[in-house]
DOFILUM-159668 format. One record per atom (N, C-alpha, C): residue number from 1; residue in one letter; atom name; x, y, z. Coordinates in Angstrom, 2 decimals, m for minus. Atoms other than C-alpha are relative to their C-alpha. Layout:
N
{NUM, 'A', 'CA', {X, Y, Z}} ...
// end
This chain:
123
{1, 'X', 'N', {m0.48, m1.34, 0.24}} {1, 'X', 'CA', {45.43, m33.72, 44.38}} {1, 'X', 'C', {1.45, 0.10, 0.44}} {2, 'X', 'N', {m1.41, m0.17, m0.32}} {2, 'X', 'CA', {49.04, m32.75, 44.35}} {2, 'X', 'C', {0.33, 1.47, 0.12}} {3, 'X', 'N', {m0.48, m1.37, m0.15}} {3, 'X', 'CA', {50.69, m29.61, 45.58}} {3, 'X', 'C', {1.49, m0.04, m0.25}} {4, 'X', 'N', {m1.42, m0.04, 0.32}} {4, 'X', 'CA', {54.03, m28.91, 43.98}} {4, 'X', 'C', {0.47, 1.44, 0.05}} {5, 'X', 'N', {m0.53, m1.35, m0.13}} {5, 'X', 'CA', {55.97, m25.85, 45.02}} {5, 'X', 'C', {0.81, 0.38, m1.22}} {6, 'X', 'N', {m0.82, m0.29, 1.18}} {6, 'X', 'CA', {58.14, m26.14, 41.90}} {6, 'X', 'C', {m0.85, 0.57, m1.12}} {7, 'X', 'N', {0.88, m0.51, 1.04}} {7, 'X', 'CA', {55.10, m25.33, 39.76}} {7, 'X', 'C', {m0.34, 1.47, 0.21}} {8, 'X', 'N', {0.36, m1.38, m0.30}} {8, 'X', 'CA', {54.66, m21.95, 41.44}} {8, 'X', 'C', {0.96, 0.95, m0.72}} {9, 'X', 'N', {m0.89, m0.97, 0.64}} {9, 'X', 'CA', {56.00, m18.85, 39.69}} {9, 'X', 'C', {1.07, 0.47, 1.00}} {10, 'X', 'N', {m1.12, m0.38, m0.87}} {10, 'X', 'CA', {59.28, m17.59, 41.02}} {10, 'X', 'C', {m0.39, 1.16, 0.91}} {11, 'X', 'N', {0.25, m1.04, m0.97}} {11, 'X', 'CA', {58.92, m15.52, 44.15}} {11, 'X', 'C', {m1.35, m0.09, 0.65}} {12, 'X', 'N', {1.34, 0.02, m0.59}} {12, 'X', 'CA', {55.23, m16.27, 44.76}} {12, 'X', 'C', {m0.11, m1.09, 1.03}} {13, 'X', 'N', {0.06, 1.13, m0.91}} {13, 'X', 'CA', {55.29, m19.71, 46.28}} {13, 'X', 'C', {m1.41, m0.39, 0.37}} {14, 'X', 'N', {1.39, 0.34, m0.32}} {14, 'X', 'CA', {51.48, m19.71, 46.50}} {14, 'X', 'C', {m0.61, m0.73, m1.18}} {15, 'X', 'N', {0.56, 0.84, 1.05}} {15, 'X', 'CA', {49.65, m22.34, 44.56}} {15, 'X', 'C', {m1.37, m0.48, 0.44}} {16, 'X', 'N', {1.33, 0.53, m0.26}} {16, 'X', 'CA', {45.96, m23.23, 44.38}} {16, 'X', 'C', {m0.18, m1.26, m0.83}} {17, 'X', 'N', {0.20, 1.27, 0.70}} {17, 'X', 'CA', {44.89, m26.74, 43.42}} {17, 'X', 'C', {m1.48, m0.16, m0.31}} {18, 'X', 'N', {1.38, 0.29, 0.41}} {18, 'X', 'CA', {41.69, m27.48, 41.42}} {18, 'X', 'C', {0.03, m1.19, m0.94}} {19, 'X', 'N', {0.13, 1.18, 0.87}} {19, 'X', 'CA', {40.90, m30.89, 40.01}} {19, 'X', 'C', {1.34, m0.50, m0.51}} {20, 'X', 'N', {m1.33, 0.48, 0.33}} {20, 'X', 'CA', {44.53, m31.97, 40.02}} {20, 'X', 'C', {0.73, 0.86, m1.03}} {21, 'X', 'N', {m0.68, m0.90, 0.92}} {21, 'X', 'CA', {45.40, m29.04, 37.73}} {21, 'X', 'C', {0.46, 1.22, 0.78}} {22, 'X', 'N', {m0.45, m1.18, m0.74}} {22, 'X', 'CA', {47.55, m26.29, 39.17}} {22, 'X', 'C', {m0.53, 1.28, m0.63}} {23, 'X', 'N', {0.46, m1.30, 0.45}} {23, 'X', 'CA', {46.01, m22.83, 38.89}} {23, 'X', 'C', {0.69, 1.02, 0.90}} {24, 'X', 'N', {m0.77, m0.96, m0.77}} {24, 'X', 'CA', {48.19, m19.94, 39.99}} {24, 'X', 'C', {m0.88, 1.16, 0.42}} {25, 'X', 'N', {0.77, m1.07, m0.59}} {25, 'X', 'CA', {46.84, m17.16, 42.14}} {25, 'X', 'C', {0.07, 1.27, m0.84}} {26, 'X', 'N', {m0.20, m1.24, 0.74}} {26, 'X', 'CA', {48.23, m14.39, 39.90}} {26, 'X', 'C', {m0.83, 0.07, m1.29}} {27, 'X', 'N', {0.77, m0.05, 1.24}} {27, 'X', 'CA', {46.15, m15.35, 36.80}} {27, 'X', 'C', {m0.44, m1.39, m0.41}} {28, 'X', 'N', {0.48, 1.31, 0.45}} {28, 'X', 'CA', {44.17, m18.08, 35.17}} {28, 'X', 'C', {0.85, m0.49, m1.14}} {29, 'X', 'N', {m0.72, 0.66, 1.08}} {29, 'X', 'CA', {45.76, m20.48, 32.84}} {29, 'X', 'C', {m0.70, 0.34, m1.32}} {30, 'X', 'N', {0.58, m0.43, 1.29}} {30, 'X', 'CA', {45.21, m19.18, 29.26}} {30, 'X', 'C', {m0.64, m1.16, m0.75}} {31, 'X', 'N', {0.55, 1.18, 0.68}} {31, 'X', 'CA', {44.61, m22.67, 27.91}} {31, 'X', 'C', {m1.34, m0.37, 0.61}} {32, 'X', 'N', {1.24, 0.32, m0.70}} {32, 'X', 'CA', {41.97, m23.32, 30.55}} {32, 'X', 'C', {m1.11, 0.97, m0.40}} {33, 'X', 'N', {0.99, m1.00, 0.42}} {33, 'X', 'CA', {40.21, m20.06, 29.62}} {33, 'X', 'C', {m0.51, m0.29, m1.41}} {34, 'X', 'N', {0.39, 0.31, 1.38}} {34, 'X', 'CA', {40.22, m21.01, 25.94}} {34, 'X', 'C', {m0.90, m1.22, m0.04}} {35, 'X', 'N', {0.82, 1.21, m0.05}} {35, 'X', 'CA', {38.81, m24.45, 26.75}} {35, 'X', 'C', {m1.40, 0.34, 0.52}} {36, 'X', 'N', {1.30, m0.38, m0.57}} {36, 'X', 'CA', {36.05, m22.94, 28.90}} {36, 'X', 'C', {m0.82, 0.82, m0.98}} {37, 'X', 'N', {0.71, m0.80, 1.00}} {37, 'X', 'CA', {35.18, m20.41, 26.19}} {37, 'X', 'C', {m0.55, m0.90, m1.11}} {38, 'X', 'N', {0.45, 0.93, 1.05}} {38, 'X', 'CA', {34.98, m23.19, 23.60}} {38, 'X', 'C', {m1.18, m0.84, 0.49}} {39, 'X', 'N', {1.11, 0.79, m0.56}} {39, 'X', 'CA', {32.77, m25.28, 25.90}} {39, 'X', 'C', {m1.26, 0.85, 0.14}} {40, 'X', 'N', {1.15, m0.91, m0.13}} {40, 'X', 'CA', {30.55, m22.27, 26.60}} {40, 'X', 'C', {m0.65, 0.24, m1.37}} {41, 'X', 'N', {0.51, m0.21, 1.36}} {41, 'X', 'CA', {30.23, m21.64, 22.85}} {41, 'X', 'C', {m0.76, m1.24, m0.48}} {42, 'X', 'N', {0.68, 1.24, 0.37}} {42, 'X', 'CA', {29.33, m25.32, 22.31}} {42, 'X', 'C', {m1.37, m0.09, 0.66}} {43, 'X', 'N', {1.27, 0.06, m0.73}} {43, 'X', 'CA', {26.65, m25.16, 25.00}} {43, 'X', 'C', {m1.01, 0.99, m0.59}} {44, 'X', 'N', {0.88, m1.03, 0.58}} {44, 'X', 'CA', {25.25, m21.93, 23.52}} {44, 'X', 'C', {m0.54, m0.46, m1.36}} {45, 'X', 'N', {0.43, 0.49, 1.32}} {45, 'X', 'CA', {25.16, m23.43, 20.00}} {45, 'X', 'C', {m0.97, m1.18, 0.14}} {46, 'X', 'N', {0.88, 1.15, m0.23}} {46, 'X', 'CA', {23.57, m26.61, 21.35}} {46, 'X', 'C', {m1.41, 0.47, 0.37}} {47, 'X', 'N', {1.30, m0.55, m0.39}} {47, 'X', 'CA', {20.79, m24.57, 22.97}} {47, 'X', 'C', {m0.69, 0.62, m1.20}} {48, 'X', 'N', {0.58, m0.61, 1.20}} {48, 'X', 'CA', {20.27, m22.56, 19.77}} {48, 'X', 'C', {m0.51, m1.06, m0.96}} {49, 'X', 'N', {0.41, 1.08, 0.91}} {49, 'X', 'CA', {20.13, m25.76, 17.73}} {49, 'X', 'C', {m1.26, m0.70, 0.50}} {50, 'X', 'N', {1.20, 0.63, m0.55}} {50, 'X', 'CA', {17.58, m27.30, 20.09}} {50, 'X', 'C', {m1.23, 0.87, m0.24}} {51, 'X', 'N', {1.11, m0.93, 0.23}} {51, 'X', 'CA', {15.39, m24.20, 19.84}} {51, 'X', 'C', {m0.39, m0.01, m1.47}} {52, 'X', 'N', {0.25, 0.00, 1.44}} {52, 'X', 'CA', {15.75, m24.15, 16.06}} {52, 'X', 'C', {m0.68, m1.30, m0.44}} {53, 'X', 'N', {0.60, 1.29, 0.34}} {53, 'X', 'CA', {14.92, m27.86, 15.81}} {53, 'X', 'C', {m1.45, m0.07, 0.48}} {54, 'X', 'N', {1.37, 0.00, m0.53}} {54, 'X', 'CA', {11.85, m27.40, 18.01}} {54, 'X', 'C', {m0.91, 0.86, m0.87}} {55, 'X', 'N', {0.79, m0.87, 0.89}} {55, 'X', 'CA', {10.65, m24.51, 15.83}} {55, 'X', 'C', {m0.26, m0.69, m1.34}} {56, 'X', 'N', {0.14, 0.70, 1.27}} {56, 'X', 'CA', {11.27, m26.58, 12.70}} {56, 'X', 'C', {m1.04, m1.12, 0.11}} {57, 'X', 'N', {1.00, 1.06, m0.20}} {57, 'X', 'CA', {9.27, m29.52, 14.11}} {57, 'X', 'C', {m1.40, 0.60, 0.11}} {58, 'X', 'N', {1.32, m0.64, m0.14}} {58, 'X', 'CA', {6.44, m27.15, 15.06}} {58, 'X', 'C', {m0.53, 0.45, m1.36}} {59, 'X', 'N', {0.42, m0.43, 1.34}} {59, 'X', 'CA', {6.37, m25.67, 11.54}} {59, 'X', 'C', {m0.42, m1.20, m0.83}} {60, 'X', 'N', {0.30, 1.22, 0.75}} {60, 'X', 'CA', {6.41, m29.15, 10.04}} {60, 'X', 'C', {m1.35, m0.58, 0.43}} {61, 'X', 'N', {1.27, 0.53, m0.51}} {61, 'X', 'CA', {3.55, m30.30, 12.28}} {61, 'X', 'C', {m1.16, 0.89, m0.45}} {62, 'X', 'N', {1.05, m0.93, 0.43}} {62, 'X', 'CA', {1.54, m27.16, 11.44}} {62, 'X', 'C', {m0.30, m0.20, m1.49}} {63, 'X', 'N', {0.18, 0.21, 1.44}} {63, 'X', 'CA', {2.10, m27.73, 7.71}} {63, 'X', 'C', {m0.73, m1.32, m0.26}} {64, 'X', 'N', {0.67, 1.30, 0.13}} {64, 'X', 'CA', {1.07, m31.39, 8.06}} {64, 'X', 'C', {m1.47, 0.12, 0.38}} {65, 'X', 'N', {1.39, m0.21, m0.43}} {65, 'X', 'CA', {m2.06, m30.35, 9.95}} {65, 'X', 'C', {m0.79, 0.74, m1.08}} {66, 'X', 'N', {0.65, m0.75, 1.07}} {66, 'X', 'CA', {m2.88, m27.81, 7.20}} {66, 'X', 'C', {m0.32, m0.91, m1.18}} {67, 'X', 'N', {0.22, 0.89, 1.15}} {67, 'X', 'CA', {m2.44, m30.44, 4.48}} {67, 'X', 'C', {m1.07, m1.04, 0.29}} {68, 'X', 'N', {1.03, 0.98, m0.36}} {68, 'X', 'CA', {m4.58, m32.98, 6.35}} {68, 'X', 'C', {m1.39, 0.64, m0.05}} {69, 'X', 'N', {1.29, m0.70, 0.08}} {69, 'X', 'CA', {m7.37, m30.39, 6.69}} {69, 'X', 'C', {m0.40, 0.24, m1.45}} {70, 'X', 'N', {0.27, m0.24, 1.42}} {70, 'X', 'CA', {m7.06, m29.56, 2.98}} {70, 'X', 'C', {m0.46, m1.30, m0.67}} {71, 'X', 'N', {0.40, 1.30, 0.56}} {71, 'X', 'CA', {m7.28, m33.27, 2.07}} {71, 'X', 'C', {m1.45, m0.31, 0.39}} {72, 'X', 'N', {1.37, 0.26, m0.47}} {72, 'X', 'CA', {m10.43, m33.63, 4.21}} {72, 'X', 'C', {m1.00, 0.89, m0.74}} {73, 'X', 'N', {0.87, m0.94, 0.71}} {73, 'X', 'CA', {m11.95, m30.52, 2.61}} {73, 'X', 'C', {m0.21, m0.45, m1.45}} {74, 'X', 'N', {0.11, 0.43, 1.40}} {74, 'X', 'CA', {m11.21, m31.79, m0.91}} {74, 'X', 'C', {m0.77, m1.31, m0.13}} {75, 'X', 'N', {0.78, 1.24, 0.03}} {75, 'X', 'CA', {m12.61, m35.24, m0.11}} {75, 'X', 'C', {m1.49, 0.31, 0.14}} {76, 'X', 'N', {1.40, m0.39, m0.17}} {76, 'X', 'CA', {m15.84, m33.64, 1.12}} {76, 'X', 'C', {m0.55, 0.65, m1.27}} {77, 'X', 'N', {0.43, m0.66, 1.23}} {77, 'X', 'CA', {m16.01, m31.45, m1.98}} {77, 'X', 'C', {m0.17, m1.02, m1.12}} {78, 'X', 'N', {0.08, 1.05, 1.02}} {78, 'X', 'CA', {m15.36, m34.47, m4.21}} {78, 'X', 'C', {m1.27, m0.84, 0.18}} {79, 'X', 'N', {1.21, 0.78, m0.27}} {79, 'X', 'CA', {m18.14, m36.45, m2.51}} {79, 'X', 'C', {m1.24, 0.79, m0.39}} {80, 'X', 'N', {1.14, m0.85, 0.36}} {80, 'X', 'CA', {m20.53, m33.52, m2.96}} {80, 'X', 'C', {m0.15, 0.09, m1.51}} {81, 'X', 'N', {0.06, m0.08, 1.47}} {81, 'X', 'CA', {m19.63, m33.18, m6.64}} {81, 'X', 'C', {m0.46, m1.32, m0.62}} {82, 'X', 'N', {0.47, 1.30, 0.50}} {82, 'X', 'CA', {m20.15, m36.92, m7.18}} {82, 'X', 'C', {m1.51, m0.13, 0.16}} {83, 'X', 'N', {1.46, 0.04, m0.21}} {83, 'X', 'CA', {m23.64, m36.65, m5.66}} {83, 'X', 'C', {m0.71, 0.90, m1.00}} {84, 'X', 'N', {0.59, m0.93, 0.95}} {84, 'X', 'CA', {m24.39, m33.63, m7.82}} {84, 'X', 'C', {0.02, m0.59, m1.41}} {85, 'X', 'N', {m0.09, 0.63, 1.31}} {85, 'X', 'CA', {m23.18, m35.46, m10.93}} {85, 'X', 'C', {m1.04, m1.11, m0.14}} {86, 'X', 'N', {0.99, 1.07, 0.03}} {86, 'X', 'CA', {m25.38, m38.43, m10.07}} {86, 'X', 'C', {m1.41, 0.57, m0.18}} {87, 'X', 'N', {1.32, m0.63, 0.13}} {87, 'X', 'CA', {m28.41, m36.15, m9.66}} {87, 'X', 'C', {m0.21, 0.55, m1.41}} {88, 'X', 'N', {0.11, m0.56, 1.36}} {88, 'X', 'CA', {m27.71, m34.41, m12.98}} {88, 'X', 'C', {m0.21, m1.13, m1.02}} {89, 'X', 'N', {0.19, 1.14, 0.91}} {89, 'X', 'CA', {m27.41, m37.78, m14.75}} {89, 'X', 'C', {m1.42, m0.55, 0.11}} {90, 'X', 'N', {1.37, 0.49, m0.19}} {90, 'X', 'CA', {m30.67, m38.98, m13.21}} {90, 'X', 'C', {m1.01, 0.93, m0.67}} {91, 'X', 'N', {0.91, m0.98, 0.61}} {91, 'X', 'CA', {m32.39, m35.78, m14.30}} {91, 'X', 'C', {0.07, m0.08, m1.52}} {92, 'X', 'N', {m0.17, 0.10, 1.44}} {92, 'X', 'CA', {m30.95, m36.11, m17.79}} {92, 'X', 'C', {m0.75, m1.23, m0.55}} {93, 'X', 'N', {0.71, 1.20, 0.44}} {93, 'X', 'CA', {m32.29, m39.67, m18.09}} {93, 'X', 'C', {m1.51, 0.17, 0.10}} {94, 'X', 'N', {1.44, m0.26, m0.13}} {94, 'X', 'CA', {m35.71, m38.58, m16.80}} {94, 'X', 'C', {m0.51, 0.88, m1.13}} {95, 'X', 'N', {0.41, m0.89, 1.09}} {95, 'X', 'CA', {m35.88, m35.75, m19.30}} {95, 'X', 'C', {0.04, m0.72, m1.35}} {96, 'X', 'N', {m0.09, 0.75, 1.25}} {96, 'X', 'CA', {m34.74, m38.05, m22.08}} {96, 'X', 'C', {m1.17, m0.98, m0.10}} {97, 'X', 'N', {1.12, 0.94, 0.00}} {97, 'X', 'CA', {m37.41, m40.58, m21.08}} {97, 'X', 'C', {m1.30, 0.73, m0.30}} {98, 'X', 'N', {1.22, m0.77, 0.29}} {98, 'X', 'CA', {m40.07, m37.84, m21.18}} {98, 'X', 'C', {m0.04, 0.42, m1.46}} {99, 'X', 'N', {m0.06, m0.48, 1.38}} {99, 'X', 'CA', {m38.90, m36.60, m24.58}} {99, 'X', 'C', {m0.13, m1.14, m1.00}} {100, 'X', 'N', {m0.03, 1.12, 0.93}} {100, 'X', 'CA', {m38.61, m40.03, m26.13}} {100, 'X', 'C', {m1.37, m0.28, m0.63}} {101, 'X', 'N', {1.31, 0.23, 0.66}} {101, 'X', 'CA', {m42.36, m40.62, m26.63}} {101, 'X', 'C', {m0.37, 1.13, m0.96}} {102, 'X', 'N', {0.32, m1.13, 0.88}} {102, 'X', 'CA', {m42.75, m37.13, m28.08}} {102, 'X', 'C', {0.80, m0.10, m1.29}} {103, 'X', 'N', {m0.84, 0.14, 1.19}} {103, 'X', 'CA', {m39.85, m37.72, m30.44}} {103, 'X', 'C', {m0.48, m1.15, m0.87}} {104, 'X', 'N', {0.53, 1.13, 0.77}} {104, 'X', 'CA', {m41.32, m41.06, m31.44}} {104, 'X', 'C', {m1.23, 0.44, m0.81}} {105, 'X', 'N', {1.20, m0.47, 0.69}} {105, 'X', 'CA', {m44.61, m39.39, m32.27}} {105, 'X', 'C', {0.38, 0.90, m1.16}} {106, 'X', 'N', {m0.43, m0.91, 1.07}} {106, 'X', 'CA', {m42.84, m36.71, m34.27}} {106, 'X', 'C', {0.60, m0.81, m1.15}} {107, 'X', 'N', {m0.63, 0.82, 1.03}} {107, 'X', 'CA', {m40.75, m39.27, m36.08}} {107, 'X', 'C', {m1.04, m0.84, m0.74}} {108, 'X', 'N', {1.04, 0.80, 0.65}} {108, 'X', 'CA', {m43.78, m41.46, m36.76}} {108, 'X', 'C', {m0.86, 0.90, m0.88}} {109, 'X', 'N', {0.77, m0.95, 0.80}} {109, 'X', 'CA', {m45.65, m38.40, m37.98}} {109, 'X', 'C', {0.73, 0.35, m1.27}} {110, 'X', 'N', {m0.79, m0.34, 1.17}} {110, 'X', 'CA', {m42.85, m37.50, m40.34}} {110, 'X', 'C', {0.03, m1.17, m0.97}} {111, 'X', 'N', {m0.03, 1.18, 0.86}} {111, 'X', 'CA', {m42.64, m41.05, m41.63}} {111, 'X', 'C', {m1.36, m0.18, m0.69}} {112, 'X', 'N', {1.34, 0.15, 0.58}} {112, 'X', 'CA', {m46.38, m41.18, m42.12}} {112, 'X', 'C', {m0.21, 1.05, m1.08}} {113, 'X', 'N', {0.15, m1.08, 0.96}} {113, 'X', 'CA', {m46.29, m37.86, m43.88}} {113, 'X', 'C', {0.79, m0.31, m1.27}} {114, 'X', 'N', {m0.84, 0.35, 1.14}} {114, 'X', 'CA', {m43.45, m39.04, m46.09}} {114, 'X', 'C', {m0.63, m1.14, m0.80}} {115, 'X', 'N', {0.64, 1.12, 0.70}} {115, 'X', 'CA', {m45.32, m42.20, m46.87}} {115, 'X', 'C', {m1.22, 0.48, m0.78}} {116, 'X', 'N', {1.20, m0.50, 0.66}} {116, 'X', 'CA', {m48.45, m40.28, m47.74}} {116, 'X', 'C', {0.33, 0.91, m1.17}} {117, 'X', 'N', {m0.35, m0.97, 1.04}} {117, 'X', 'CA', {m46.79, m37.62, m49.85}} {117, 'X', 'C', {0.26, m0.66, m1.35}} {118, 'X', 'N', {m0.21, 0.59, 1.32}} {118, 'X', 'CA', {m45.53, m39.91, m52.59}} {118, 'X', 'C', {m1.28, m0.56, m0.61}} {119, 'X', 'N', {1.25, 0.53, 0.52}} {119, 'X', 'CA', {m48.96, m41.52, m52.91}} {119, 'X', 'C', {m0.85, 1.12, m0.55}} {120, 'X', 'N', {0.81, m1.13, 0.44}} {120, 'X', 'CA', {m50.63, m38.16, m53.21}} {120, 'X', 'C', {0.53, 0.55, m1.31}} {121, 'X', 'N', {m0.60, m0.53, 1.21}} {121, 'X', 'CA', {m48.20, m37.13, m55.91}} {121, 'X', 'C', {m0.34, m0.88, m1.21}} {122, 'X', 'N', {0.31, 0.91, 1.09}} {122, 'X', 'CA', {m49.03, m40.21, m58.01}} {122, 'X', 'C', {m1.45, 0.12, m0.45}} {123, 'X', 'N', {1.40, m0.04, 0.38}} {123, 'X', 'CA', {m52.76, m39.61, m58.05}} {123, 'X', 'C', {m0.43, 1.25, m0.64}} 
// end
């Protein structure tokens, strides 16, 4: 630290020393005030940005969680629909298997009838 009387304003002769920078008793250095204001503004903006970033991350995590739950729900619904489709197909095949003999009988009856009809017409 240096104390220089020549740096003091005329007539005062009093000088305070801080961090090797002369600061006069009658008033703060305007440049120093501007620097401190700029630093304070930077700190304030930094804090705001951190808060904003934290909120953004929280929203992103919440959205990701929502989408993961939706995916799980849709997978469960898809599995249920696949089981239902399988049951409907099985039922359809069972019903078709039950109808097949009846249809065969009907078809055989029609064929027999058709075969008999022309003979009856000739006699």
